[in-house]
PDB file of N, CA, C, O and CB in Angstrom:
ATOM      1  N   MET A   1      19.252  -0.579  -7.689  1.00  0.00           N
ATOM      2  CA  MET A   1      18.481  -1.140  -6.569  1.00  0.00           C
ATOM      3  C   MET A   1      17.256  -0.367  -6.193  1.00  0.00           C
ATOM      4  O   MET A   1      16.175  -0.815  -5.810  1.00  0.00           O
ATOM      5  CB  MET A   1      19.333  -1.246  -5.389  1.00  0.00           C
ATOM      6  N   LYS A   2      17.631   0.905  -6.377  1.00  0.00           N
ATOM      7  CA  LYS A   2      16.654   1.905  -5.902  1.00  0.00           C
ATOM      8  C   LYS A   2      15.323   2.029  -6.937  1.00  0.00           C
ATOM      9  O   LYS A   2      14.178   2.211  -6.524  1.00  0.00           O
ATOM     10  CB  LYS A   2      17.456   3.364  -5.776  1.00  0.00           C
ATOM     11  N   VAL A   3      15.647   1.911  -8.178  1.00  0.00           N
ATOM     12  CA  VAL A   3      14.582   1.836  -9.177  1.00  0.00           C
ATOM     13  C   VAL A   3      13.925   0.475  -9.072  1.00  0.00           C
ATOM     14  O   VAL A   3      12.695   0.485  -9.125  1.00  0.00           O
ATOM     15  CB  VAL A   3      15.128   2.082 -10.617  1.00  0.00           C
ATOM     16  N   ILE A   4      14.549  -0.728  -8.930  1.00  0.00           N
ATOM     17  CA  ILE A   4      13.902  -1.802  -8.770  1.00  0.00           C
ATOM     18  C   ILE A   4      12.886  -1.710  -7.366  1.00  0.00           C
ATOM     19  O   ILE A   4      11.728  -2.124  -7.411  1.00  0.00           O
ATOM     20  CB  ILE A   4      14.973  -2.897  -8.768  1.00  0.00           C
ATOM     21  N   PHE A   5      13.374  -1.221  -6.352  1.00  0.00           N
ATOM     22  CA  PHE A   5      12.493  -1.071  -5.261  1.00  0.00           C
ATOM     23  C   PHE A   5      11.243  -0.235  -5.434  1.00  0.00           C
ATOM     24  O   PHE A   5      10.127  -0.609  -5.074  1.00  0.00           O
ATOM     25  CB  PHE A   5      13.217  -0.554  -4.228  1.00  0.00           C
ATOM     26  N   TYR A   6      11.566   1.161  -6.129  1.00  0.00           N
ATOM     27  CA  TYR A   6      10.409   1.872  -6.359  1.00  0.00           C
ATOM     28  C   TYR A   6       9.396   1.181  -7.243  1.00  0.00           C
ATOM     29  O   TYR A   6       8.192   1.380  -7.081  1.00  0.00           O
ATOM     30  CB  TYR A   6      10.758   3.109  -6.897  1.00  0.00           C
ATOM     31  N   THR A   7       9.874   0.357  -8.191  1.00  0.00           N
ATOM     32  CA  THR A   7       8.873  -0.144  -9.254  1.00  0.00           C
ATOM     33  C   THR A   7       8.126  -1.164  -8.455  1.00  0.00           C
ATOM     34  O   THR A   7       6.906  -1.223  -8.609  1.00  0.00           O
ATOM     35  CB  THR A   7       9.575  -0.806 -10.667  1.00  0.00           C
ATOM     36  N   VAL A   8       8.725  -1.981  -7.611  1.00  0.00           N
ATOM     37  CA  VAL A   8       8.054  -3.099  -6.847  1.00  0.00           C
ATOM     38  C   VAL A   8       6.900  -2.433  -5.910  1.00  0.00           C
ATOM     39  O   VAL A   8       5.764  -2.895  -5.812  1.00  0.00           O
ATOM     40  CB  VAL A   8       9.204  -3.947  -5.908  1.00  0.00           C
ATOM     41  N   ILE A   9       7.327  -1.394  -5.309  1.00  0.00           N
ATOM     42  CA  ILE A   9       6.415  -0.610  -4.375  1.00  0.00           C
ATOM     43  C   ILE A   9       5.297  -0.113  -5.047  1.00  0.00           C
ATOM     44  O   ILE A   9       4.188  -0.149  -4.514  1.00  0.00           O
ATOM     45  CB  ILE A   9       7.079   0.531  -3.728  1.00  0.00           C
ATOM     46  N   ALA A  10       5.515   0.452  -6.417  1.00  0.00           N
ATOM     47  CA  ALA A  10       4.430   1.009  -7.308  1.00  0.00           C
ATOM     48  C   ALA A  10       3.455  -0.110  -7.620  1.00  0.00           C
ATOM     49  O   ALA A  10       2.237   0.020  -7.489  1.00  0.00           O
ATOM     50  CB  ALA A  10       5.023   1.622  -8.669  1.00  0.00           C
ATOM     51  N   ILE A  11       4.118  -1.335  -8.085  1.00  0.00           N
ATOM     52  CA  ILE A  11       3.182  -2.374  -8.397  1.00  0.00           C
ATOM     53  C   ILE A  11       2.352  -2.991  -7.322  1.00  0.00           C
ATOM     54  O   ILE A  11       1.264  -3.524  -7.541  1.00  0.00           O
ATOM     55  CB  ILE A  11       3.861  -3.367  -8.991  1.00  0.00           C
ATOM     56  N   ILE A  12       2.944  -2.891  -6.091  1.00  0.00           N
ATOM     57  CA  ILE A  12       2.100  -3.394  -4.831  1.00  0.00           C
ATOM     58  C   ILE A  12       1.101  -2.493  -4.638  1.00  0.00           C
ATOM     59  O   ILE A  12      -0.051  -2.895  -4.469  1.00  0.00           O
ATOM     60  CB  ILE A  12       2.878  -3.528  -3.484  1.00  0.00           C
ATOM     61  N   PHE A  13       1.422  -1.097  -4.638  1.00  0.00           N
ATOM     62  CA  PHE A  13       0.337  -0.016  -4.401  1.00  0.00           C
ATOM     63  C   PHE A  13      -0.793  -0.241  -5.458  1.00  0.00           C
ATOM     64  O   PHE A  13      -1.968  -0.264  -5.090  1.00  0.00           O
ATOM     65  CB  PHE A  13       0.966   1.544  -4.550  1.00  0.00           C
ATOM     66  N   ILE A  14      -0.480  -0.392  -6.645  1.00  0.00           N
ATOM     67  CA  ILE A  14      -1.494  -0.589  -7.760  1.00  0.00           C
ATOM     68  C   ILE A  14      -2.434  -1.850  -7.521  1.00  0.00           C
ATOM     69  O   ILE A  14      -3.632  -1.818  -7.805  1.00  0.00           O
ATOM     70  CB  ILE A  14      -0.714  -0.772  -9.160  1.00  0.00           C
ATOM     71  N   LEU A  15      -1.770  -3.021  -6.951  1.00  0.00           N
ATOM     72  CA  LEU A  15      -2.451  -4.224  -6.665  1.00  0.00           C
ATOM     73  C   LEU A  15      -3.375  -3.984  -5.482  1.00  0.00           C
ATOM     74  O   LEU A  15      -4.542  -4.374  -5.444  1.00  0.00           O
ATOM     75  CB  LEU A  15      -1.468  -5.354  -6.399  1.00  0.00           C
ATOM     76  N   ILE A  16      -2.795  -3.351  -4.582  1.00  0.00           N
ATOM     77  CA  ILE A  16      -3.730  -3.025  -3.266  1.00  0.00           C
ATOM     78  C   ILE A  16      -5.029  -2.071  -3.648  1.00  0.00           C
ATOM     79  O   ILE A  16      -6.161  -2.227  -3.190  1.00  0.00           O
ATOM     80  CB  ILE A  16      -2.755  -2.152  -2.039  1.00  0.00           C
ATOM     81  N   THR A  17      -4.656  -1.144  -4.499  1.00  0.00           N
ATOM     82  CA  THR A  17      -5.757  -0.269  -4.769  1.00  0.00           C
ATOM     83  C   THR A  17      -6.896  -1.027  -5.711  1.00  0.00           C
ATOM     84  O   THR A  17      -8.098  -0.833  -5.532  1.00  0.00           O
ATOM     85  CB  THR A  17      -5.167   1.063  -5.480  1.00  0.00           C
ATOM     86  N   PHE A  18      -6.413  -1.845  -6.658  1.00  0.00           N
ATOM     87  CA  PHE A  18      -7.304  -2.696  -7.412  1.00  0.00           C
ATOM     88  C   PHE A  18      -8.103  -3.705  -6.698  1.00  0.00           C
ATOM     89  O   PHE A  18      -9.309  -3.887  -6.864  1.00  0.00           O
ATOM     90  CB  PHE A  18      -6.581  -3.355  -8.352  1.00  0.00           C
ATOM     91  N   PHE A  19      -7.268  -4.401  -5.822  1.00  0.00           N
ATOM     92  CA  PHE A  19      -7.997  -5.615  -5.222  1.00  0.00           C
ATOM     93  C   PHE A  19      -8.608  -5.126  -3.807  1.00  0.00           C
ATOM     94  O   PHE A  19      -9.520  -5.766  -3.282  1.00  0.00           O
ATOM     95  CB  PHE A  19      -6.909  -6.956  -5.006  1.00  0.00           C
ATOM     96  N   GLY A  20      -8.058  -3.945  -3.203  1.00  0.00           N
ATOM     97  CA  GLY A  20      -8.589  -3.541  -1.996  1.00  0.00           C
ATOM     98  C   GLY A  20      -9.890  -2.519  -2.219  1.00  0.00           C
ATOM     99  O   GLY A  20     -10.954  -2.667  -1.617  1.00  0.00           O
ATOM    100  N   LEU A  21      -9.651  -1.555  -3.097  1.00  0.00           N
ATOM    101  CA  LEU A  21     -10.822  -0.439  -3.088  1.00  0.00           C
ATOM    102  C   LEU A  21     -11.809  -0.940  -4.047  1.00  0.00           C
ATOM    103  O   LEU A  21     -12.941  -0.455  -4.033  1.00  0.00           O
ATOM    104  CB  LEU A  21     -10.333   1.124  -3.548  1.00  0.00           C
ATOM    105  N   GLY A  22     -11.522  -1.784  -4.810  1.00  0.00           N
ATOM    106  CA  GLY A  22     -12.650  -2.555  -5.676  1.00  0.00           C
ATOM    107  C   GLY A  22     -13.741  -3.089  -4.862  1.00  0.00           C
ATOM    108  O   GLY A  22     -14.898  -2.722  -5.069  1.00  0.00           O
ATOM    109  N   PRO A  23     -13.419  -4.009  -3.867  1.00  0.00           N
ATOM    110  CA  PRO A  23     -14.510  -4.554  -3.122  1.00  0.00           C
ATOM    111  C   PRO A  23     -15.106  -3.428  -2.046  1.00  0.00           C
ATOM    112  O   PRO A  23     -16.190  -3.602  -1.490  1.00  0.00           O
ATOM    113  CB  PRO A  23     -13.977  -5.898  -2.376  1.00  0.00           C
ATOM    114  N   VAL A  24     -14.412  -2.448  -1.854  1.00  0.00           N
ATOM    115  CA  VAL A  24     -15.104  -1.443  -0.927  1.00  0.00           C
ATOM    116  C   VAL A  24     -16.075  -0.612  -1.798  1.00  0.00           C
ATOM    117  O   VAL A  24     -17.129  -0.248  -1.277  1.00  0.00           O
ATOM    118  CB  VAL A  24     -14.013  -0.445  -0.164  1.00  0.00           C
ATOM    119  N   LEU A  25     -15.821  -0.296  -3.025  1.00  0.00           N
ATOM    120  CA  LEU A  25     -16.598   0.580  -3.847  1.00  0.00           C
ATOM    121  C   LEU A  25     -17.786  -0.154  -4.565  1.00  0.00           C
ATOM    122  O   LEU A  25     -18.879   0.372  -4.779  1.00  0.00           O
ATOM    123  CB  LEU A  25     -15.678   1.231  -4.864  1.00  0.00           C
ATOM    124  N   LEU A  26     -17.392  -1.595  -4.954  1.00  0.00           N
ATOM    125  CA  LEU A  26     -18.405  -2.192  -5.852  1.00  0.00           C
ATOM    126  C   LEU A  26     -19.120  -3.435  -5.015  1.00  0.00           C
ATOM    127  O   LEU A  26     -20.049  -4.087  -5.493  1.00  0.00           O
ATOM    128  CB  LEU A  26     -17.652  -2.726  -7.299  1.00  0.00           C
ATOM    129  N   ALA A  27     -18.648  -3.633  -3.908  1.00  0.00           N
ATOM    130  CA  ALA A  27     -19.264  -4.933  -3.367  1.00  0.00           C
ATOM    131  C   ALA A  27     -20.692  -4.588  -2.921  1.00  0.00           C
ATOM    132  O   ALA A  27     -21.134  -3.454  -2.739  1.00  0.00           O
ATOM    133  CB  ALA A  27     -18.395  -5.566  -2.097  1.00  0.00           C
ATOM    134  N   ASP A  28     -21.343  -5.756  -2.775  1.00  0.00           N
ATOM    135  CA  ASP A  28     -22.808  -5.795  -2.412  1.00  0.00           C
ATOM    136  C   ASP A  28     -22.987  -6.149  -1.059  1.00  0.00           C
ATOM    137  O   ASP A  28     -24.107  -6.527  -0.718  1.00  0.00           O
ATOM    138  CB  ASP A  28     -23.588  -6.742  -3.234  1.00  0.00           C
ATOM    139  N   GLY A  29     -22.052  -6.090  -0.207  1.00  0.00           N
ATOM    140  CA  GLY A  29     -21.978  -6.394   1.007  1.00  0.00           C
ATOM    141  C   GLY A  29     -22.449  -5.301   2.177  1.00  0.00           C
ATOM    142  O   GLY A  29     -22.652  -4.127   1.868  1.00  0.00           O
ATOM    143  N   SER A  30     -22.595  -5.748   3.452  1.00  0.00           N
ATOM    144  CA  SER A  30     -23.048  -4.631   4.357  1.00  0.00           C
ATOM    145  C   SER A  30     -22.096  -3.461   4.395  1.00  0.00           C
ATOM    146  O   SER A  30     -21.006  -3.486   3.824  1.00  0.00           O
ATOM    147  CB  SER A  30     -23.229  -5.141   5.779  1.00  0.00           C
ATOM    148  N   MET A  31     -22.543  -2.450   5.081  1.00  0.00           N
ATOM    149  CA  MET A  31     -21.642  -1.347   5.174  1.00  0.00           C
ATOM    150  C   MET A  31     -20.460  -1.475   6.139  1.00  0.00           C
ATOM    151  O   MET A  31     -19.426  -0.810   6.087  1.00  0.00           O
ATOM    152  CB  MET A  31     -22.396  -0.208   5.531  1.00  0.00           C
ATOM    153  N   GLY A  32     -20.778  -2.470   7.064  1.00  0.00           N
ATOM    154  CA  GLY A  32     -19.704  -2.956   8.077  1.00  0.00           C
ATOM    155  C   GLY A  32     -18.586  -3.719   7.473  1.00  0.00           C
ATOM    156  O   GLY A  32     -17.407  -3.579   7.801  1.00  0.00           O
ATOM    157  N   GLU A  33     -19.037  -4.549   6.557  1.00  0.00           N
ATOM    158  CA  GLU A  33     -17.915  -5.346   5.788  1.00  0.00           C
ATOM    159  C   GLU A  33     -17.238  -4.432   4.786  1.00  0.00           C
ATOM    160  O   GLU A  33     -16.115  -4.743   4.391  1.00  0.00           O
ATOM    161  CB  GLU A  33     -18.519  -6.647   4.981  1.00  0.00           C
ATOM    162  N   ARG A  34     -17.810  -3.357   4.353  1.00  0.00           N
ATOM    163  CA  ARG A  34     -17.014  -2.392   3.452  1.00  0.00           C
ATOM    164  C   ARG A  34     -16.055  -1.527   4.166  1.00  0.00           C
ATOM    165  O   ARG A  34     -14.969  -1.213   3.678  1.00  0.00           O
ATOM    166  CB  ARG A  34     -17.936  -1.477   2.692  1.00  0.00           C
ATOM    167  N   MET A  35     -16.516  -1.100   5.464  1.00  0.00           N
ATOM    168  CA  MET A  35     -15.692  -0.363   6.301  1.00  0.00           C
ATOM    169  C   MET A  35     -14.590  -1.033   7.066  1.00  0.00           C
ATOM    170  O   MET A  35     -13.621  -0.451   7.553  1.00  0.00           O
ATOM    171  CB  MET A  35     -16.475   0.246   7.158  1.00  0.00           C
ATOM    172  N   GLY A  36     -14.851  -2.374   7.121  1.00  0.00           N
ATOM    173  CA  GLY A  36     -13.660  -3.234   7.494  1.00  0.00           C
ATOM    174  C   GLY A  36     -12.697  -3.529   6.448  1.00  0.00           C
ATOM    175  O   GLY A  36     -11.527  -3.749   6.759  1.00  0.00           O
ATOM    176  N   THR A  37     -13.038  -3.552   5.358  1.00  0.00           N
ATOM    177  CA  THR A  37     -12.254  -3.773   4.258  1.00  0.00           C
ATOM    178  C   THR A  37     -11.274  -2.374   3.895  1.00  0.00           C
ATOM    179  O   THR A  37     -10.081  -2.390   3.591  1.00  0.00           O
ATOM    180  CB  THR A  37     -13.283  -4.193   3.065  1.00  0.00           C
ATOM    181  N   LEU A  38     -12.148  -1.210   4.025  1.00  0.00           N
ATOM    182  CA  LEU A  38     -11.330  -0.079   3.701  1.00  0.00           C
ATOM    183  C   LEU A  38     -10.496   0.209   5.030  1.00  0.00           C
ATOM    184  O   LEU A  38      -9.519   0.932   4.835  1.00  0.00           O
ATOM    185  CB  LEU A  38     -12.245   1.199   3.211  1.00  0.00           C
ATOM    186  N   ALA A  39     -10.669  -0.166   6.182  1.00  0.00           N
ATOM    187  CA  ALA A  39      -9.673   0.001   7.247  1.00  0.00           C
ATOM    188  C   ALA A  39      -8.457  -0.959   6.999  1.00  0.00           C
ATOM    189  O   ALA A  39      -7.334  -0.616   7.368  1.00  0.00           O
ATOM    190  CB  ALA A  39     -10.336  -0.284   8.661  1.00  0.00           C
ATOM    191  N   VAL A  40      -8.674  -2.144   6.384  1.00  0.00           N
ATOM    192  CA  VAL A  40      -7.468  -2.796   6.140  1.00  0.00           C
ATOM    193  C   VAL A  40      -6.579  -2.391   5.012  1.00  0.00           C
ATOM    194  O   VAL A  40      -5.357  -2.538   5.059  1.00  0.00           O
ATOM    195  CB  VAL A  40      -7.750  -4.051   5.989  1.00  0.00           C
ATOM    196  N   VAL A  41      -7.330  -1.787   3.818  1.00  0.00           N
ATOM    197  CA  VAL A  41      -6.716  -1.451   2.769  1.00  0.00           C
ATOM    198  C   VAL A  41      -5.746  -0.073   3.297  1.00  0.00           C
ATOM    199  O   VAL A  41      -4.578   0.092   2.947  1.00  0.00           O
ATOM    200  CB  VAL A  41      -7.837  -1.222   1.585  1.00  0.00           C
ATOM    201  N   LEU A  42      -6.528   0.868   4.226  1.00  0.00           N
ATOM    202  CA  LEU A  42      -5.764   1.972   4.611  1.00  0.00           C
ATOM    203  C   LEU A  42      -4.461   1.464   5.618  1.00  0.00           C
ATOM    204  O   LEU A  42      -3.368   2.030   5.577  1.00  0.00           O
ATOM    205  CB  LEU A  42      -6.798   3.029   5.351  1.00  0.00           C
ATOM    206  N   LEU A  43      -4.699   0.536   6.346  1.00  0.00           N
ATOM    207  CA  LEU A  43      -3.595  -0.060   7.056  1.00  0.00           C
ATOM    208  C   LEU A  43      -2.461  -0.465   6.265  1.00  0.00           C
ATOM    209  O   LEU A  43      -1.300  -0.121   6.486  1.00  0.00           O
ATOM    210  CB  LEU A  43      -4.023  -1.157   7.753  1.00  0.00           C
ATOM    211  N   LEU A  44      -2.866  -1.233   5.307  1.00  0.00           N
ATOM    212  CA  LEU A  44      -1.704  -1.679   4.166  1.00  0.00           C
ATOM    213  C   LEU A  44      -1.123  -0.441   3.549  1.00  0.00           C
ATOM    214  O   LEU A  44       0.102  -0.369   3.454  1.00  0.00           O
ATOM    215  CB  LEU A  44      -2.340  -2.633   2.863  1.00  0.00           C
ATOM    216  N   TYR A  45      -1.865   0.522   3.129  1.00  0.00           N
ATOM    217  CA  TYR A  45      -1.179   1.759   2.726  1.00  0.00           C
ATOM    218  C   TYR A  45      -0.278   2.256   3.542  1.00  0.00           C
ATOM    219  O   TYR A  45       0.841   2.541   3.118  1.00  0.00           O
ATOM    220  CB  TYR A  45      -1.980   2.732   2.507  1.00  0.00           C
ATOM    221  N   LEU A  46      -0.617   2.431   4.803  1.00  0.00           N
ATOM    222  CA  LEU A  46       0.245   3.090   5.831  1.00  0.00           C
ATOM    223  C   LEU A  46       1.576   2.214   5.981  1.00  0.00           C
ATOM    224  O   LEU A  46       2.694   2.710   5.841  1.00  0.00           O
ATOM    225  CB  LEU A  46      -0.568   3.215   7.285  1.00  0.00           C
ATOM    226  N   ILE A  47       1.363   0.922   6.267  1.00  0.00           N
ATOM    227  CA  ILE A  47       2.467   0.081   6.419  1.00  0.00           C
ATOM    228  C   ILE A  47       3.462   0.035   5.192  1.00  0.00           C
ATOM    229  O   ILE A  47       4.682   0.059   5.354  1.00  0.00           O
ATOM    230  CB  ILE A  47       1.951  -1.251   6.711  1.00  0.00           C
ATOM    231  N   LEU A  48       2.931  -0.024   4.110  1.00  0.00           N
ATOM    232  CA  LEU A  48       3.726   0.110   2.874  1.00  0.00           C
ATOM    233  C   LEU A  48       4.393   1.615   2.706  1.00  0.00           C
ATOM    234  O   LEU A  48       5.575   1.719   2.378  1.00  0.00           O
ATOM    235  CB  LEU A  48       2.745  -0.225   1.618  1.00  0.00           C
ATOM    236  N   GLY A  49       3.756   2.509   2.894  1.00  0.00           N
ATOM    237  CA  GLY A  49       4.352   3.903   2.802  1.00  0.00           C
ATOM    238  C   GLY A  49       5.345   4.053   3.970  1.00  0.00           C
ATOM    239  O   GLY A  49       6.354   4.721   3.745  1.00  0.00           O
ATOM    240  N   GLY A  50       5.185   3.533   5.142  1.00  0.00           N
ATOM    241  CA  GLY A  50       6.216   3.555   6.085  1.00  0.00           C
ATOM    242  C   GLY A  50       7.506   2.877   5.758  1.00  0.00           C
ATOM    243  O   GLY A  50       8.636   3.317   5.968  1.00  0.00           O
ATOM    244  N   MET A  51       7.127   1.599   5.147  1.00  0.00           N
ATOM    245  CA  MET A  51       8.397   0.750   4.713  1.00  0.00           C
ATOM    246  C   MET A  51       9.145   1.532   3.606  1.00  0.00           C
ATOM    247  O   MET A  51      10.376   1.542   3.624  1.00  0.00           O
ATOM    248  CB  MET A  51       7.969  -0.785   4.117  1.00  0.00           C
ATOM    249  N   ALA A  52       8.461   2.182   2.651  1.00  0.00           N
ATOM    250  CA  ALA A  52       9.174   2.673   1.542  1.00  0.00           C
ATOM    251  C   ALA A  52       9.906   4.016   2.035  1.00  0.00           C
ATOM    252  O   ALA A  52      10.932   4.423   1.490  1.00  0.00           O
ATOM    253  CB  ALA A  52       8.174   2.903   0.297  1.00  0.00           C
ATOM    254  N   THR A  53       9.305   4.649   3.083  1.00  0.00           N
ATOM    255  CA  THR A  53       9.991   5.923   3.646  1.00  0.00           C
ATOM    256  C   THR A  53      11.291   5.319   4.390  1.00  0.00           C
ATOM    257  O   THR A  53      12.381   5.856   4.190  1.00  0.00           O
ATOM    258  CB  THR A  53       8.927   6.845   4.770  1.00  0.00           C
ATOM    259  N   ALA A  54      11.190   4.293   5.180  1.00  0.00           N
ATOM    260  CA  ALA A  54      12.191   3.812   6.095  1.00  0.00           C
ATOM    261  C   ALA A  54      13.430   3.513   5.092  1.00  0.00           C
ATOM    262  O   ALA A  54      14.574   3.915   5.306  1.00  0.00           O
ATOM    263  CB  ALA A  54      11.649   2.455   6.984  1.00  0.00           C
ATOM    264  N   PHE A  55      13.017   2.715   3.916  1.00  0.00           N
ATOM    265  CA  PHE A  55      14.141   2.295   3.091  1.00  0.00           C
ATOM    266  C   PHE A  55      14.957   3.426   2.320  1.00  0.00           C
ATOM    267  O   PHE A  55      16.153   3.402   2.029  1.00  0.00           O
ATOM    268  CB  PHE A  55      13.606   1.332   2.100  1.00  0.00           C
ATOM    269  N   THR A  56      14.004   4.437   2.056  1.00  0.00           N
ATOM    270  CA  THR A  56      14.524   5.526   1.437  1.00  0.00           C
ATOM    271  C   THR A  56      15.634   6.155   2.301  1.00  0.00           C
ATOM    272  O   THR A  56      16.762   6.395   1.871  1.00  0.00           O
ATOM    273  CB  THR A  56      13.444   6.466   1.132  1.00  0.00           C
ATOM    274  N   LYS A  57      15.220   6.399   3.546  1.00  0.00           N
ATOM    275  CA  LYS A  57      16.125   7.126   4.542  1.00  0.00           C
ATOM    276  C   LYS A  57      17.242   6.168   4.676  1.00  0.00           C
ATOM    277  O   LYS A  57      18.353   6.651   4.460  1.00  0.00           O
ATOM    278  CB  LYS A  57      15.421   7.478   6.014  1.00  0.00           C
ATOM    279  N   TRP A  58      17.187   4.817   5.010  1.00  0.00           N
ATOM    280  CA  TRP A  58      18.202   3.983   5.094  1.00  0.00           C
ATOM    281  C   TRP A  58      19.205   4.040   3.989  1.00  0.00           C
ATOM    282  O   TRP A  58      20.404   4.116   4.257  1.00  0.00           O
ATOM    283  CB  TRP A  58      17.702   2.774   5.218  1.00  0.00           C
ATOM    284  N   TYR A  59      18.771   4.007   2.757  1.00  0.00           N
ATOM    285  CA  TYR A  59      19.458   4.002   1.537  1.00  0.00           C
ATOM    286  C   TYR A  59      20.303   5.278   1.383  1.00  0.00           C
ATOM    287  O   TYR A  59      21.460   5.240   0.961  1.00  0.00           O
ATOM    288  CB  TYR A  59      18.482   3.849   0.414  1.00  0.00           C
ATOM    289  N   LYS A  60      19.679   6.402   1.740  1.00  0.00           N
ATOM    290  CA  LYS A  60      20.297   7.778   1.726  1.00  0.00           C
ATOM    291  C   LYS A  60      21.554   7.723   2.674  1.00  0.00           C
ATOM    292  O   LYS A  60      22.674   8.089   2.316  1.00  0.00           O
ATOM    293  CB  LYS A  60      19.209   8.941   2.233  1.00  0.00           C
ATOM    294  N   ARG A  61      21.295   7.300   3.738  1.00  0.00           N
ATOM    295  CA  ARG A  61      22.329   7.181   4.829  1.00  0.00           C
ATOM    296  C   ARG A  61      23.543   6.337   4.477  1.00  0.00           C
ATOM    297  O   ARG A  61      24.705   6.647   4.739  1.00  0.00           O
ATOM    298  CB  ARG A  61      21.698   6.586   6.064  1.00  0.00           C
ATOM    299  N   ARG A  62      23.110   5.153   3.806  1.00  0.00           N
ATOM    300  CA  ARG A  62      24.155   4.269   3.632  1.00  0.00           C
ATOM    301  C   ARG A  62      24.935   4.744   2.460  1.00  0.00           C
ATOM    302  O   ARG A  62      26.103   4.356   2.424  1.00  0.00           O
ATOM    303  CB  ARG A  62      23.674   2.877   3.476  1.00  0.00           C
ATOM    304  N   ASN A  63      24.531   5.486   1.522  1.00  0.00           N
ATOM    305  CA  ASN A  63      25.457   5.905   0.445  1.00  0.00           C
ATOM    306  C   ASN A  63      25.969   7.279   0.743  1.00  0.00           C
ATOM    307  O   ASN A  63      26.550   7.895  -0.151  1.00  0.00           O
ATOM    308  CB  ASN A  63      24.770   5.884  -0.945  1.00  0.00           C
ATOM    309  N   ASN A  64      25.830   7.721   1.728  1.00  0.00           N
ATOM    310  CA  ASN A  64      26.459   9.126   2.168  1.00  0.00           C
ATOM    311  C   ASN A  64      27.815   8.953   2.730  1.00  0.00           C
ATOM    312  O   ASN A  64      28.450   9.932   3.121  1.00  0.00           O
ATOM    313  CB  ASN A  64      25.579   9.876   3.286  1.00  0.00           C
TER     314      ASN A  64
END
């Protein structure tokens, strides 16, 4: 279960990076639009990282 979870998390991080940072770096929109997109992408990274950390701690406590 742990391997599947980490694989899914890695895939989600890759997708967020590809579809999130691509528009930030390559878009021809205004600087405000780029910074808004960057804020959303960073927020998604924080949420996903927090979920991964919480799951890891929960999984370790459950199996000890």
